[in-house]
C-alpha positions in Angstrom: -50.8 -15.4 64.3 -51.1 -11.6 63.6 -48.1 -11.0 65.8 -45.9 -13.3 63.7 -47.2 -11.7 60.5 -46.2 -8.2 61.7 -42.5 -9.4 61.9 -42.4 -10.3 58.2 -41.1 -7.4 56.0 -43.6 -5.9 53.6 -43.0 -6.3 49.8 -42.3 -2.6 49.5 -39.6 -2.7 52.1 -38.0 -5.7 50.3 -38.0 -3.7 47.1 -36.3 -0.7 48.8 -33.6 -3.0 50.2 -33.1 -4.7 46.8 -32.8 -1.3 45.1 -30.3 -0.1 47.6 -28.2 -3.3 47.2 -28.2 -2.8 43.5 -27.1 0.8 43.8 -24.4 -0.1 46.2 -23.2 -2.9 43.9 -23.2 -0.5 40.9 -21.3 2.1 42.8 -18.7 -0.4 43.9 -18.3 -1.6 40.3 -17.8 1.9 39.1 -15.3 2.6 41.8 -13.3 -0.5 41.0 -13.4 0.1 37.2 -12.6 3.8 37.4 -8.8 3.5 37.0 -9.4 1.4 33.9 -12.0 3.8 32.5 -9.8 6.8 33.2 -6.7 5.1 31.6 -8.7 4.1 28.6 -10.1 7.6 28.1 -6.7 9.2 28.4 -5.2 6.6 26.0 -8.0 7.2 23.5 -7.2 11.0 23.6 -3.5 10.3 23.2 -4.1 8.2 20.1 -5.8 11.1 18.5 -2.5 13.1 18.6 -0.3 10.2 17.3 2.3 10.2 14.5 4.1 13.4 15.6 7.8 13.9 15.9 9.9 16.6 17.6 9.5 19.1 14.8 5.7 18.7 15.0 5.6 19.3 18.7 8.3 21.9 19.6 9.9 25.1 18.4 13.6 25.5 19.2 14.4 29.0 20.6 17.9 30.3 21.2 19.2 26.8 21.9 18.0 23.3 22.2 17.6 23.8 25.9 15.0 26.5 25.1 12.1 24.8 23.4 8.5 26.0 23.2 5.2 24.2 22.3 4.4 24.6 18.7 0.7 24.6 19.4 -1.9 23.9 22.1 -1.9 20.3 21.0 1.7 19.9 22.4 0.5 21.2 25.8 -2.4 18.8 25.7 -0.2 15.8 24.8 2.2 16.8 27.6 -0.6 16.9 30.1 -2.2 13.6 29.0 1.2 11.9 29.0 1.9 13.1 32.5 -1.5 11.9 33.7 -1.3 8.5 32.0 2.2 7.6 33.0 2.0 9.2 36.5 5.1 11.4 36.1 6.3 12.6 39.4 6.1 16.2 40.7 9.3 16.2 42.5 11.7 19.2 42.6 14.2 17.6 40.2 11.4 16.6 37.8 10.0 20.2 37.8 13.5 21.6 37.1 14.2 19.1 34.3 10.8 17.8 33.1 10.4 14.7 31.0 8.7 15.9 27.9 7.2 14.0 25.0 9.3 14.4 21.9 7.5 11.9 19.7 4.3 9.9 19.8 3.6 7.2 17.2 1.1 4.5 16.4 2.5 0.9 16.2 1.2 -2.3 14.8 3.8 -4.7 16.1 2.7 -7.5 18.5 0.6 -6.1 21.3 2.1 -2.6 21.1 -0.3 0.0 19.7 1.3 3.4 20.8 4.8 4.5 21.5 5.7 7.6 23.5 9.3 9.0 23.5 10.1 11.3 26.3 13.3 13.3 26.8 14.6 14.8 30.0 17.2 17.5 29.3 19.5 18.0 32.2 21.2 21.4 31.8 24.2 20.6 34.0 27.9 19.7 33.5 28.7 16.9 34.1 25.3 15.4 33.3 23.5 13.3 30.6 20.1 13.4 29.1 17.6 10.6 29.4 15.5 9.1 26.6 12.5 7.2 27.9 10.5 5.0 25.5 7.1 3.7 26.6 5.0 1.1 24.7 1.3 0.8 25.3 -1.1 -1.9 24.3 -4.6 -1.5 22.9 -6.2 -0.5 26.2 -3.4 1.8 27.3 -1.4 -0.6 29.6 2.4 -0.2 29.7 4.0 -3.3 28.2 7.5 -2.0 27.9 9.3 1.0 29.5 13.0 1.7 29.2 15.2 4.7 29.8 18.5 5.0 27.8 21.1 7.6 28.6 22.9 9.7 26.1 26.3 9.7 27.9 28.1 12.4 29.8 27.8 15.9 28.2 25.7 14.7 25.3 22.4 16.6 25.0 19.6 15.4 22.8 18.8 17.6 19.8 16.3 15.6 17.8 14.3 12.3 17.9 13.2 10.6 14.7 11.1 7.5 14.1 12.4 5.2 11.4 9.6 2.7 10.6 11.6 0.4 8.3 15.0 -0.6 7.1 16.2 -3.5 9.3 13.2 -5.7 9.9 12.2 -3.6 12.9 11.4 0.1 13.5 13.9 2.3 15.2 14.0 5.5 17.1 17.1 7.6 16.2 18.4 10.0 18.8 20.6 12.8 17.7 23.0 14.3 20.3 25.5 17.1 20.4 28.3 17.6 23.0 27.6 20.5 25.3 29.7 23.7 24.4 31.6 21.8 21.7 29.8 22.2 18.3 30.6 19.7 15.7 31.0 16.8 18.1 27.9 14.6 17.6 26.5 11.2 18.4 23.5 9.2 17.0 21.9 6.3 18.8 19.5 3.9 17.3 17.0 2.2 19.5 15.1 -0.9 18.2 11.4 -1.2 18.8 9.8 -4.6 18.3 6.6 -5.9 20.0 7.4 -5.5 23.7 11.2 -5.0 23.3 13.3 -1.9 23.4 17.0 -2.2 22.8 19.9 0.1 21.8 21.5 -1.4 18.8 23.8 1.1 17.2 25.9 4.2 18.0 27.6 6.5 15.6 30.1 9.1 16.9 31.4 11.8 14.6 34.0 14.6 15.2 35.4 12.8 18.2 39.1 11.7 18.6 38.2 8.0 18.9 36.0 8.0 15.9 33.3 5.4 15.2 34.3 3.0 18.0 34.8 4.3 21.5 38.0 2.8 23.1 35.9 1.3 25.9 34.8 -2.3 25.5 31.8 -4.2 26.6 31.8 -4.3 30.4 30.6 -7.5 32.0 28.7 -7.7 35.3 25.2 -7.5 36.9 24.8 -3.8 36.2 25.7 -4.1 32.5 23.9 -5.5 29.4 25.8 -8.8 29.6 26.6 -10.4 33.0 29.4 -12.7 31.7 31.4 -13.7 28.7 28.9 -16.6 28.2 26.0 -14.2 28.0 27.8 -12.1 25.4 28.6 -15.2 23.3 25.1 -16.3 23.5 23.8 -13.0 22.2 26.4 -13.1 19.4 25.2 -16.6 18.4 21.5 -15.7 18.5 19.4 -15.9 15.4 17.7 -12.6 16.5 19.3 -9.6 14.8 18.6 -7.4 17.8 20.5 -9.7 20.1 23.4 -9.7 17.6 23.4 -5.9 17.3 23.4 -5.5 21.1 26.5 -7.8 21.2 28.1 -5.7 18.5 27.1 -2.3 20.0 30.6 -1.9 21.5 33.9 -3.8 21.0 34.1 -7.3 22.5 34.7 -7.6 26.3 38.3 -8.0 27.3 37.5 -11.4 28.7 36.4 -12.6 25.2 39.5 -11.2 23.5 41.9 -12.8 26.1 40.1 -16.1 25.8 40.1 -16.1 22.0 37.3 -18.6 21.9 37.2 -20.3 18.4 33.4 -20.3 18.4 33.3 -16.5 18.9 35.8 -15.9 16.1 34.0 -18.3 13.8 30.7 -16.5 14.5 32.2 -13.1 13.9 33.6 -14.4 10.6 30.2 -15.6 9.6 28.5 -12.3 10.6 30.9 -10.4 8.3 28.9 -11.9 5.4 25.6 -10.9 6.9 23.1 -9.1 4.5 22.7 -6.4 7.2 25.3 -3.6 6.9 25.1 -2.7 10.6 26.0 -6.3 11.5 28.8 -6.4 8.9 30.3 -3.2 10.3 30.1 -4.3 13.9 31.4 -7.8 13.2 34.3 -6.5 11.2 35.4 -4.1 14.0 35.0 -6.8 16.6 36.9 -9.4 14.6 39.9 -7.0 14.2 40.2 -7.0 18.0 41.0 -10.8 17.9 43.9 -10.3 15.5 47.3 -11.0 17.1 49.3 -7.8 17.9 52.1 -7.0 15.4 
């Protein structure tokens, strides 16, 4: 009887084993939750520096390619952004870093913070990259898109426009490298979890407002086919329509001369939005028979 009792663990031993199990479970929970805790803390710190544009963050030196932090806050924002988004440390990235040019609070859908990053590529031929990242209330990425400026266009400024078209926009100002006076402005719409380029203005260029190139169709372009372009044109969403009017109609649409496309463009010429009127008027002129 006593021999069997000696095999039963004592109460103190059971308490030690239970305490160890609880400590191990706590350590495992902390280990699994650490990425979320770290992301939340970094996001919380980024929110403290929100509502700053390029002029609030950087000082331009001899040229736009020579920018310097305006204060220690800029360096902190740059480090927090790099940590939160996991920006690479590759050679190309170190030579041409992707730097925050604007950080803004949002209250549209699930988006709560927007970070605009610009990579200046000091080469010819080359183009700068504008990356826009939207974060939700706990710091998760809900939208992430990179838009190129086009060959030889370098970014000179980034401005947040909160109102004017039913959705906020980021305006990107660009200059042509080594050709002062040649400029371009790009407007990028921000709504909930959507990022879309909706307007381009070119000034000082030979081809004027509308570039001679037309919408290109295919899997690597915004619209894969004429049907996809027509569907965006007929959408009730102004962002879809503006994307369809960003460039002149695709050659396939002009050659087909679909009555529905022409009727829709005629209708859009009476839109209350001046951007849509301008784009629809230019697009409709392409369908006019040659003289």
